[in-house]
N, C-alpha and C positions, 0 to 999 in steps of 0.2 A: 834757683828762680828767686827773684825778690819776693818780698812779703806782700806786695800789691800785684795784682793780675789785671790791671785795668786795660791794658791793651788787647790782651787775649780775650777777655770777657767782652770787649767792645766787638772784636771779630766775630765772637760766638753769638752774640745778641743780635748784631747788625746783619750778619750772614742769614741767621734764622728769620729775622725780619723781611729781608729782600726775598728770600726763598718764599715765604708765606705770602707776602703782599704781590709778589710777581705771579705765583701761581693762581691767586685769587682774582687778581686784575686779568689775567690772560682768559680765564673761564668766562669772566663776565664781559670783560672790554674787547679783547682781541677775538674771542670767538663770538661775541655777540655783534661786533662790527662785521665780521665776516658774513654772517647770516643776514646782515642789512644790505650787502651789495646786490646792485639790482641784477647783474648778469650771473645766473647760476654756474656757469663755467669759470668765473673769476673769484669765486668764494673761497675755494681751497688755497688758491695762490695767495689771497690776502691773509688768510690766516697763517700760512707757510712764512710770509714775509715778516709778520708780526711777532711770531714765535722765534723766527730765525734772528732777528734783530735783539731779542731778549736772552738768546741762549748763552752769549758770551758772559752777560752780567749775572746770569742765574749760575753759571759755572763758577765764577768769582765768589758769588754768595756762597755757595754751597762749600767751596774749598774755605772760605774764611770761617764759617760755622765749624766745619770738621777740624780744622788746625786749631781754632779758638777752644773748641770742646775738648779735643784731646790734652791741650796744654792746661786746661782748668781741672780735667780729671787727674792729670798727673800731680798738679800742685796741691790736690785735695785728696789724694789716694787714701791718706790715713782716715780721714772721714768718711769717704766712700765705704772703708773696710771696717770702721769701728762704730760708726753712729747709726743708730736705728732709724731706718726710714729712707737714710740716704742711699744705701745699697739697693734698695727696691726701686727707687726713683732712678738711679743710675742705670740698672738693668732694662728697665722699661725705657728709658730715653734712648739707650742704645739700640734696642729692638726697633723702635719706631723711627730712629734716624736710618736704620738698615732697611725699613719698609720704604720709607720716603726716597731714599737714593734708589731703590729699585723701581718704584712707581716713576720716578723722574726718568730713568733710563728708558723703561718701556714706554712711557709716553712719547719720548723723543723718537723713538724708533717707530711707533705708529704714526706719529706726526709725519715722519720722513715717508712713510708708505702713502698717506694721504697726499702728500706734496707731489709724490710721483703721478697721482691721478690729477693734476693739474690740467684744466681744459674738459674734464668730465663734469657734467652737471651735478651739484650737490645743494642740499638745502642750507647747509651751514657747515662750519668746521667740525662737527660731530654729529650731523644729520645727514645721511645719504638721501638722494633723490631716488625715484623708482629706476632710473637709468644708469644709477652710479654702478661701476663694476664690483663684483662681489667681494674682491679682496680689499678694496678701498672702503667699501661699505662695512665691512666687519672691523676694520681698523677704526673706522669712525665711531661706530658703536661701542668699542672698547675705550676709546677716548672719552666718551660721553660720561663713562664712570670715572676715569682716572682725573678727569678736570676738576672734579669734586673731591676725591680722595686725596690729592696733594695738598689742597689748603686744610683739610682736616688734619693730616698727618703733620704738616709742617706748623699747624696752629697748635697741635699738641704739644710739640717741641717747645715752642714759646711759653706754654702753661707749665711744662716740666722744669723749664729753666727758672721761672718765677717761682715755683715751689722750692727749688734748690736754693735760691736767694733767701727764702724765708727759713730754710734749714740751717742757715748759717748765722742766724741770731744766737746770741750766747746762751738764753735759755733753753733754745732748741738743741744746741749742742750738748749742753750738760744733761738734759734728760734724754737725749737719744745716745749718748755714750753710756749713761748709767742703764738704760733699758737693754741696750747690746750685752753689757757686762752682766746683767742679771739673767740674761738668757743662757750665757756661757757658763754660768756658775751652777 
């Protein structure tokens, strides 16, 4: 791998940004727009169409983030192992990435369940009506929490990436490696 990792860093950062931005816009924009649809029986359909159009872009963003992050980790494996603070950040970031991936998959499955309920009245994408079937209502209630968990998780990934950038300053590398060596001795 070359000395510079601009392409994989861009993949990593743009992927995280799109994943974060899409999840936040979806919670506010797509789900908000669905709730504003006049016909209660059309609300789930509007949300499903919006999320369905975003899904391929989201998949590409997640793929770019994961591929870019894997390449960055490989290129920085020495720092990840030997610089104090980098190991912890890397482990936390891997856990949060796993949680965000899991939340994305579960959210998609729940969204598909709500989409099956098209034609049933709902108050909004994540708000059942009194006559919404129980299984669709349960999916909506879970989506109500996941719609906010995803921006929190993906936003955390962006923040952890920023912290990793700061950890690459020469002064941070020197003090971090020194600290790790002192702990080993």
